[in-house]
C-alpha positions in Angstrom: -0.2 -0.1 -0.6 2.8 2.0 1.0 4.5 0.9 -2.0 1.4 2.3 -4.3 1.4 5.4 -1.8 5.1 6.9 -3.1 4.8 5.5 -6.8 1.9 8.2 -7.0 4.1 10.7 -5.7 7.0 10.3 -7.6 4.7 10.1 -10.6 3.0 13.0 -10.1 6.6 14.8 -9.2 7.7 13.9 -12.7 4.4 15.0 -14.3 4.8 18.6 -12.8 8.8 18.9 -13.4 7.8 17.6 -17.0 5.2 20.4 -17.1 7.8 23.1 -15.7 10.6 22.2 -18.1 7.9 22.3 -21.6 6.4 25.8 -19.6 10.0 27.1 -19.7 10.8 25.5 -22.8 8.2 27.6 -24.6 9.1 30.4 -23.0 12.4 29.6 -24.1 11.3 29.3 -27.7 9.2 32.6 -27.2 12.0 34.8 -26.5 13.3 33.7 -29.9 10.8 35.1 -31.5 10.9 37.9 -30.0 14.7 38.5 -30.5 14.1 38.1 -34.1 12.2 40.6 -34.0 13.0 43.2 -31.4 16.5 43.4 -32.4 15.4 45.2 -35.8 12.8 46.6 -34.0 16.0 48.7 -31.5 18.0 49.2 -34.9 15.0 51.3 -36.6 13.7 52.9 -33.7 17.8 54.1 -32.6 18.6 55.1 -36.0 15.5 57.3 -36.3 16.1 59.3 -32.7 20.1 59.0 -33.8 19.0 62.2 -36.5 17.9 64.5 -33.7 20.8 63.3 -31.6 23.4 63.7 -34.1 21.6 67.7 -34.9 21.8 67.7 -31.3 25.6 66.9 -30.8 26.8 68.8 -33.3 25.2 71.7 -32.1 26.2 71.4 -29.0 30.0 72.1 -30.3 28.2 75.4 -31.4 28.5 76.5 -28.1 26.1 77.2 -25.2 23.9 79.1 -26.7 22.9 77.2 -29.5 22.7 74.0 -27.4 20.1 75.2 -25.2 18.7 77.0 -28.1 18.1 73.4 -29.9 17.0 71.2 -26.7 14.4 73.8 -26.3 13.1 73.2 -29.4 13.4 69.7 -29.4 11.2 69.5 -26.1 8.7 71.7 -27.5 8.6 69.8 -30.5 8.4 66.7 -28.8 5.5 67.6 -26.8 3.5 69.8 -29.5 3.7 67.6 -32.3 6.3 64.0 -32.3 4.9 62.5 -29.3 1.1 62.8 -30.2 1.8 61.8 -34.7 3.5 58.7 -32.3 0.8 58.2 -30.4 -1.0 58.2 -33.2 0.6 56.1 -35.3 1.0 53.1 -32.5 -3.2 52.2 -33.4 -1.6 50.7 -35.8 0.1 48.4 -34.2 -3.0 46.4 -32.9 -5.6 47.0 -35.8 -3.1 46.0 -38.5 -1.2 43.5 -36.1 -4.5 41.8 -35.5 -5.9 42.1 -39.1 -2.8 40.0 -40.2 -3.3 37.6 -37.5 -6.9 37.0 -38.5 -5.3 37.4 -42.3 -7.9 40.2 -42.9 -5.0 41.2 -45.7 -6.7 43.9 -47.2 -7.5 46.2 -44.5 -3.8 46.2 -44.0 -3.7 48.6 -46.1 -6.8 50.3 -45.4 -5.9 50.9 -42.2 -2.2 52.2 -43.1 -3.6 54.8 -45.7 -6.3 56.0 -42.2 -3.7 56.6 -40.7 -1.4 58.6 -42.9 -4.6 61.3 -44.5 -5.0 61.4 -40.0 -1.7 62.3 -39.4 -1.0 64.9 -42.5 -4.4 66.7 -41.1 -3.1 66.9 -37.9 0.4 68.4 -38.8 -1.2 71.4 -40.1 -2.1 73.1 -37.0 1.1 71.4 -35.3 3.3 73.3 -38.1 1.6 76.7 -37.5 2.3 76.4 -33.7 5.6 75.4 -34.9 6.3 78.7 -36.5 5.6 80.8 -33.8 7.4 78.6 -31.1 10.3 81.7 -30.7 7.7 84.1 -28.9 5.4 81.4 -27.6 8.7 80.6 -25.5 9.4 84.3 -24.8 5.7 84.0 -23.3 6.5 81.3 -21.1 9.5 83.2 -19.4 12.4 81.6 -21.3 15.2 83.4 -21.7 15.2 85.9 -25.1 18.1 84.3 -26.8 17.4 81.3 -25.9 14.1 81.5 -27.3 15.2 83.2 -30.4 17.7 79.9 -31.6 14.8 77.7 -30.7 12.2 79.3 -33.0 14.6 79.1 -35.8 15.8 75.7 -35.1 11.6 74.2 -35.0 11.1 76.6 -37.9 13.5 74.7 -39.8 12.1 71.2 -38.8 8.5 72.0 -39.7 9.0 69.9 -43.1 10.1 67.0 -41.4 6.6 66.6 -39.2 5.2 66.2 -42.3 7.8 63.5 -43.4 6.9 61.3 -39.9 3.4 61.3 -40.9 4.2 58.8 -43.4 7.5 56.8 -41.9 5.0 56.3 -38.8 2.3 54.7 -40.4 4.5 52.4 -42.8 6.7 51.7 -40.3 4.1 49.9 -38.0 2.4 48.5 -41.4 5.9 46.6 -41.7 5.7 45.6 -38.4 2.2 44.1 -37.8 3.9 41.9 -40.9 6.9 41.2 -39.2 8.9 42.3 -42.0 11.8 44.2 -40.4 14.8 44.6 -42.9 13.1 46.5 -44.8 13.1 48.9 -42.0 16.1 48.3 -41.2 18.1 49.4 -44.5 16.2 52.6 -44.5 16.8 53.9 -41.1 20.7 52.8 -41.9 20.5 54.4 -45.0 18.5 57.6 -43.9 21.1 58.1 -41.3 24.3 57.8 -43.5 23.1 60.6 -45.7 22.0 62.6 -42.4 25.3 62.3 -40.9 27.3 64.1 -43.7 24.7 66.0 -45.0 24.3 67.8 -41.4 28.0 68.5 -40.6 28.1 70.0 -44.3 25.0 71.9 -43.3 26.0 73.4 -40.0 29.8 73.9 -40.0 30.9 74.2 -43.7 27.8 76.1 -44.6 27.6 78.3 -41.8 24.2 77.5 -41.3 24.3 76.3 -37.4 20.7 75.3 -35.7 19.1 76.0 -39.6 21.5 73.6 -40.5 20.9 71.3 -38.2 17.3 70.8 -38.4 17.4 72.0 -41.6 19.2 68.4 -42.2 17.0 66.6 -40.5 14.1 67.4 -42.3 15.4 66.4 -45.5 16.5 63.3 -44.0 13.9 62.3 -43.0 12.2 62.8 -46.6 14.7 61.2 -48.4 13.8 57.9 -45.7 9.8 58.3 -46.3 10.5 58.7 -50.2 12.7 56.0 -50.5 10.3 53.6 -48.0 7.3 54.6 -49.9 8.0 53.3 -52.7 9.4 50.4 -51.4 5.7 49.5 -50.2 4.3 51.0 -52.9 5.9 48.6 -56.1 7.4 45.7 -53.9 5.6 42.7 -55.1 6.2 41.7 -51.3 3.1 43.3 -51.1 0.5 41.7 -53.1 -2.1 41.0 -50.9 -1.7 43.9 -48.4 -0.8 46.3 -51.4 -1.9 50.6 -50.1 -4.4 51.0 -52.9 -6.7 54.1 -52.4 -10.1 53.9 -51.9 -12.9 55.9 -50.7 -12.7 54.3 -47.0 -9.5 56.2 -46.8 -11.5 59.3 -45.1 -13.5 57.9 -42.8 -10.8 58.0 -40.5 -13.5 56.9 -37.6 -12.1 53.3 -36.9 -8.0 54.8 -36.2 -8.9 57.5 -34.0 -11.1 55.0 -32.2 -7.9 53.5 -31.1 -5.4 56.2 -32.0 -7.0 58.7 -29.7 -6.1 56.8 -26.4 -3.0 55.8 -27.8 -1.9 59.5 -27.9 -3.2 60.4 -24.5 -0.8 57.6 -23.1 2.2 58.0 -25.1 1.7 62.0 -25.0 1.6 61.8 -21.1 4.4 59.6 -21.2 6.7 62.0 -23.3 5.2 65.0 -21.7 6.7 64.3 -18.1 10.2 63.8 -20.0 10.1 67.0 -21.7 8.4 69.5 -18.9 11.9 69.3 -16.8 13.6 71.0 -19.8 11.0 73.3 -20.4 11.5 73.9 -16.4 15.0 74.3 -16.1 15.4 76.9 -18.9 13.3 79.0 -15.8 16.0 78.4 -13.5 18.8 81.1 -12.5 21.5 79.3 -14.2 19.2 78.7 -17.7 22.1 77.8 -20.1 24.1 75.0 -17.7 20.9 73.9 -16.5 19.0 72.8 -19.5 22.5 71.8 -21.6 23.3 69.3 -18.9 19.7 67.9 -18.7 18.5 67.9 -22.2 21.8 65.8 -21.9 20.2 63.3 -19.3 17.4 63.5 -21.3 18.3 63.1 -24.6 20.4 59.8 -23.2 17.2 58.1 -21.5 14.9 58.4 -24.4 17.8 56.9 -26.9 18.3 53.9 -24.1 14.7 53.8 -23.8 14.5 53.4 -27.9 15.8 49.8 -26.9 13.2 48.9 -24.6 10.3 50.4 -26.8 11.9 47.9 -29.0 11.3 45.3 -27.6 7.4 46.8 -26.0 6.7 46.7 -30.6 7.4 43.5 -30.6 5.5 42.1 -28.2 2.5 44.3 -29.4 3.5 42.7 -33.0 3.4 38.5 -31.3 0.9 39.6 -29.0 -1.9 41.1 -31.9 -0.6 38.8 -34.4 -1.8 35.6 -31.8 -5.0 37.5 -30.7 -5.9 38.3 -34.1 -5.4 34.7 -34.7 -7.3 33.3 -31.9 -4.9 32.5 -30.0 -4.3 33.7 -26.4 -2.6 31.3 -24.1 0.4 32.4 -26.5 -0.1 36.0 -26.1 0.0 35.1 -22.5 3.4 33.4 -23.1 4.5 36.1 -25.6 4.2 38.6 -22.7 5.8 36.8 -20.0 9.1 36.2 -22.1 9.0 40.0 -22.8 9.2 40.9 -19.5 12.3 38.9 -18.7 14.1 40.0 -21.7 13.5 43.8 -20.5 14.4 42.8 -16.6 17.8 41.9 -18.3 17.8 44.6 -20.7 17.5 47.2 -18.2 20.0 45.8 -15.5 22.9 45.7 -18.5 22.5 48.5 -19.9 21.5 50.6 -16.7 25.4 48.9 -15.3 26.9 50.1 -18.8 25.3 53.9 -18.8 26.8 54.1 -15.1 30.8 52.9 -16.3 30.2 55.3 -18.8 29.6 58.3 -17.0 32.5 60.3 -16.7 32.8 60.6 -20.4 29.5 60.5 -21.2 28.7 65.0 -21.4 32.2 64.4 -23.7 30.5 63.3 -26.5 27.5 66.5 -26.4 29.8 69.6 -24.7 33.6 70.5 -24.5 32.6 72.8 -21.4 34.1 70.7 -18.6 31.5 72.0 -16.0 28.7 70.5 -18.2 31.0 67.4 -18.5 31.2 66.8 -14.4 27.2 68.3 -14.3 26.1 65.3 -16.2 28.2 62.4 -14.6 26.8 63.0 -11.0 22.9 63.1 -12.8 23.9 59.3 -14.3 23.0 57.6 -10.9 19.0 59.3 -11.4 19.6 58.2 -14.7 19.8 54.6 -14.4 17.0 54.6 -12.4 15.0 55.6 -14.9 16.6 53.4 -17.6 15.1 50.7 -15.3 11.9 51.7 -14.9 11.7 52.9 -18.4 12.3 49.9 -19.3 9.7 47.7 -17.6 6.7 50.5 -18.3 7.8 50.6 -22.7 7.1 46.7 -23.0 3.8 46.8 -20.4 3.0 49.3 -22.6 3.3 47.5 -25.9 0.9 44.4 -24.2 -1.2 47.7 -23.2 -2.0 48.4 -26.8 -2.0 45.1 -28.2 -5.2 44.5 -26.0 -6.4 47.9 -26.4 -9.4 46.4 -29.5 -10.2 43.4 -30.5 -11.2 42.7 -34.4 -14.6 42.0 -34.5 
């Protein structure tokens, strides 16, 4: 009798160990799938942000006034424009992802066209706001000289706003189908064009702030043209082709998802950028604005790594939900959280180890470099919390809307 009970207990233990082994094996397989998708998405996000970062670095070597003006312009354009467009475009992660998972291929092109149309419309009033940024910053109590440089920077960034209204939906269109190689190649090509273009316009042509902003606009339009032509004429998108139709102008379905997405993304962006605006009101505005801009710019750059994993889990979860596989979607979320924890620990440790040389990339001023080094420990904590938040946000967006 006792031998029988012991045998049953052993059988139960073996079964439980087998289930755990299968569960961890499934999580490991999902982690590999996420890594294959997230790696290119990280490269795309970082490449896009490097357009702004490289321009800011080059402007920073023109002096504190130029760096402060570019930093304030970058802050306000992010708050009033780019965060809104990025948030609205994130709605396509849900719509296109689930449509692709449900094999409703004709809807992918329709959703993408609606998004481009809506984002271009939204860009019109934003551009008017940017055109008067210099006066707006003076009204907010910012230094008049810094406000003047910021206004010029924003003015020449307006063309890039409309280019982003096209690029962002196209990226989500490709992302939902896990077609990441075209995005990576396009982002890399755009970055290769931007670096020499920005250097020539800023230093050789003597345009300063204006040259840096103009370089971003021209580079973004270059990327938009290449990506748009590829998606339009490549035979790989026969089933999901972007053909114009009357349904494009009925953007209510897109706005139903885009508005909540935009609110969530905007609040996150605004919490960062508000700090830079407030730093302009401090006694030593040039130093405080420059240092805080460097820290937040670095934080946002590192956030794009976590954001790549958030985009990957959003794609995986929305595809599986569209295909009717909620268990696999849950598994993808667990795998993404494990990856996120590992990534944030590695990145924050590396950042702390390089804290004394971080400021050198942005400025030649010893006071700025030293101040940045003192801020890095707080920056490391921000990297950890932001990394976790990015993955959770990606999972939330993919569950925001369910196909009928």
